N, C-alpha and C positions, 0 to 999 in steps of 0.2 A: 538428543538431536544436536548436530553440529550447528554452529552459528555462522552466518554470513558476515564477513568482516572485510574492511578495505583499508588501504593506505597504512598509516602508522598505528591504527587502532588494533591492539592485540587483545583478543578475548580469550582468556586462559580457561580452557575446558568448557564443558557444556553449561556450567553454572556461573561463568565469569561475568563481571559487569564492568562497564567503563564509567569513569568518574570525570565530570567536568572540572577543569582547573579552577583553583581559587583566584580571586581578584589579585591583581598585582600588589595592591595595598594590603591584602590579607584581611580586609574588612568588607562588610556587606554594604550594598547601596539600597536605595528604596525607590527605584524606578519601576513603574508599571505595576508589578505584582506586590510591591510593598515589602517590608521587612518580614523575616520569618515569623510565623504565628506565635503569639505569646503562649508559653507553656508547651509548645510543640517540641519535637525531637531535633528539628533543624536539619533533617535529612529526608530524601524521597528517592524511591526506586521506581524507574520507569521501564515498562516494556514498550519498546519503540518499533513500530512497523512502518518505517519510512526509510528513505535513502540514508546510507551510513553517515555521509557528511552532514545531512540535515539533523540526524539524531545527535551528532556531536555538537553542532552549532547551537541547537535549540536548548540542550541541557546546559551547555556552558553559559549561554546568555541568561538563562533563568537563574543559575547560581550567582552570576555576577549582579543581576538585578535585585536579588532577594537575600543573598547570603545563605540560602538553603543548599546544603551539600547534595548534589544530584548525581545519581548513577543511572546507567541505562544498559540494557541488553538489546541488540538489534535482532529481531525475530520476525519472520513472516506471520501472517494472521493465523494460519493453521497451526504453526508452532506455538503461538501464544495460547491458543485454545487448548492444546495438548498440555502445556506447562501449567495452566490453571487447574487442570484435573489432577496432575501428578504432584504439584508443589504449590498448593494454595498459600497465599501470604507472601510469596516470593517478591511480588511487585505491588506497589501502591496504586499505580495509575497506568492505563494503557493508552498510548498516544499513537495514532495512525492505524491503518487498516480500514477496510470497508465497514460502513456502519452496520451492515447485516451481520458481520462477525461479532460486533458488540452486542447485538440483539441475541445472538446464540449464547454468548457468555452470560448474559442476563438470564436467559431461559434455563441455564445450568446452575444458576445461583451464585454467579461470580461477580456481579456488579452491585454496587451500592448506588441507589438513585440519588442524583444531585442535579439541581438546576442552578447553574451559575448566574450571578447577577449580570454578567456580561453577555449572556446568551441572547438577551432581547435585542442586541444590535445586529444579530444575524438574520438574513432572510429566512422565512418560515421553513423552507425545505432543508435547512441545515441544523434543525433542532428536533430532538425527540421530546414531545411535550410531556412525557412521563418522567423525564430526567435520566434516561438510560445513557444517552450520548448527546454530544454536540459536535458539529462538523467544523474543521478548521482548514480544509483544502479540498479541491475537487479536480479530477482529470478523467480521461476517457480511454477505453480500450482501442488500440490502433494496430496497424501493421507497420512494423519497423523493418524496412528493406534495405539491402545493399544493392544499389543500382548497378554496379559493375557485375555482381554475381548474376543478377537478373538478366542483364544484357548478354552475358556469356551463355546463359541457358536459353536465350531467346524468349524470355517471359516478360510481359509488361508488369509495371507496378500494380499490385493487387488492389482492386477497389470493390471486391465482393468476397463474402465468405467462401463462395464456390470457387473463386480464383485460387484458393489455397489447395484445392483438390487436383490441380493440374498435374498430370503424371511427370511433367518436366521438373517438378519440384520434389521428386522422390528423395527422401533423406535430407532435404534442404530447408526444413521448417523447424523452428524452435518454439516450444510452448511451456510455460510454467506448469508444474504439477498442481492440479486443483486441490489436492489434500494439504499441501504445504504453503502454497502461494495464492493469495486471494485473487490475483489476476487470472490464474488458470480457471478458477471457479467462475469468475466473472465472464470469461469467454463461453463457458458451458451454459450459464444462465442466460446470456445474451442470445445464443442460438436457440435455446428453449423458448425464450420470449418471442423470437421471430417465428417459431413454429407453434405458437399458441399454447405453449406449455406442454406440448407433446413430448414425453420422455423418450419414446421409442424412436421418433425421428431425430431427436437430439443425439442419442447414442449412435444411431446409424451414421450421422454426419461425422462424429469423431472417430468411429471405426474406419471410415473412408480416409479421414485425415491422418490416421495413425501411420499408414505406410509412408507418408511424406515427412513425418516428424523424426528428426535426428535424435533429439533428446528432450525429455521432460525434466526441466531444471527445478531445483528446490526454490530458487529465488527468481523473482520476476525480472530483475535487472540482468541476470546472466544471459538471457537471450539477446538483448540489445548489444552486449559485448561480443557475443558470437557472430551476430550479423555484421557488426562493425569490422571484425577481423576477417570476414569472408568465409567463416566456417559453415554458416548457413546463409541462405538468400533472404529469408523472411523470418521475423520473430513476432509472435503475438505478444504484445507488450502494452504498457501504458504510454500514451503519447508523451507524457512528461519524461519518462525514462529514456525514450528514443531521442528526444531533443537534448537531454543531458549527455547522452553518449555522443551525439553529433558534435556538441560543443566541447567534449573532452578530447576530440581529435579524430574521431571516426568519421571522416569527411564524406564517405560514400553513402551514408545513411539518408533515407528519406522517409517521412511519415505519411501514411495514407489511411483512409477510413473506409469501412464497408458501406457502400451506398444505401443498402437496405436498412441499415441502422446498427448502432453499436452500444455497448453498455458503458456506464460511467460509475465512478465511485464518489461517495462522500467520505473523505477521510475523517475518522471520528476519534474522540477522546472520551474515556469513561473512568470513573473511580471504581477500583476493584474491592470487592467484599473481603473483609478480613485484613485490610491494609494496616500495616504496622504504623504508618505515619499518615493518618487520614487528614489531618489539618493541612499538612504540606501537599498532599495529593490534590486537595481542593484548590489550594493556592496555585499549583501548577496548572490545573484545569482552567482556572480563571485567567491566568496569564496567557495561555494559548489563544484565548479569545480577545486579545488586545492587538492593536495595530503594531505595538512594539514587537510582539512575537511574530505576527504574520508578515510584517515588512521584511523579516529576515529571509523570506523566500527569494526576494529579489537580490539580496546580498550574497547568498551562499555560492552560486545561485541554484535554486531548485526551479523546476519548470512546471510545477502545479499551480493552480489558481487559488489564491486565498479566498476565504469565504466572507470576510468583512468587506463591505462595499467600498470603504475608504482606504483599504490596505493597498500598498504599492504592488503593482503587477510587473514582474520582471520583463526585460527585453527578451523577445523570441519565445515567450510562453505561449503554447498553443491556445488559441481562442476557443472557448467551449461553446460560445453562442452560435458558431457556424457549423458545429458537428451535428449530424443527424443521430440523435440519441433515442434509444428505445424507451418505452414507458417502463422505467425501472421501479419495481415494487420491492422495497427493502424488506418488508415482512415476508413476502413470498420467497425472496432470495435466501433469507435466513432459514425458512421452513424447509426448503428443498435441498439445502447444501449437503446434508448427510446422504440423502438418496442419490444425488448425482455423483458425489465423490466415491461412494461405494460402487455404483454402476461403472464408473470410470475404471476402477481397479479390476473388477470382475469381468467386464464385458469389452474393455478396450485395451488395457494394459495388464493382461493376466501374467502370472508368474513366469510362464515360458516365453513371453515376448516382451518382458519389461526392458525398457531402454535405459 
């Protein structure tokens, strides 16, 4: 699979990795995560399912704080799950992506259970009590709209899932593909939850939406850029990605939420089974659950909400306590992923109508 990359970060080929730069002094510091573990390799490989600039910043900061040489590959959640099947041992730790995907990885035997000593500082909903994952950020599914494009089409800013079915939006909606981008599956599971888990009604909704979708992108952030450029009028996206695009210069964007309810993610970290550098992987896990790490969200800036109550929340970060969120069952979301993604391929985007 090809990799989503941005800016000056060059990912060479499908198996390439990015390395955080060394300290200017060439030596390691002992802030937050401490020095590299005694007897460890002094390196760690991260599968990063977050925004590219966040992946770059967080791995650089970890390397500077600990002296541990840190590489990463930016991959969507579906891509990580695929890579774990085809190339086990490639990564030591998985940072980012919805917690349900980490459960799936564990179900497939790819996670080493680990309870970080820093996990106790997190609110209960951001920890798996068996040690599969801990959460380090959260955000919600939203509609990221180009107000000028909506006005040109005579369509109001959407505030309902049904609003996306408006015939005036034919070919003007972007959605991430559920098989490669976690946000695409989040949208499916949200609609399923609103329909009491009824798969037939869920598939029927996305069959209707299909005629309005211009493209099913591999990356969640692609849709926000398309909306920002006016290539589509609405993108199904994370509110944090829409806000990030707005502040990157796409000034016509506006974020709205479906009134009947929307899904949300707990962005998780887990240790991968067969890690070549298990001590450094645990050190990275521990460090992500510190304010030193989570305060970086405000500095980058990223527009997701950190999970530590005392971490800095950046300016213009969408408030999650005002969003009408559905009752998100992480275990059910994990258990239904394969069923829904297969149905999406066969019943919605068949080979003769693939976008």
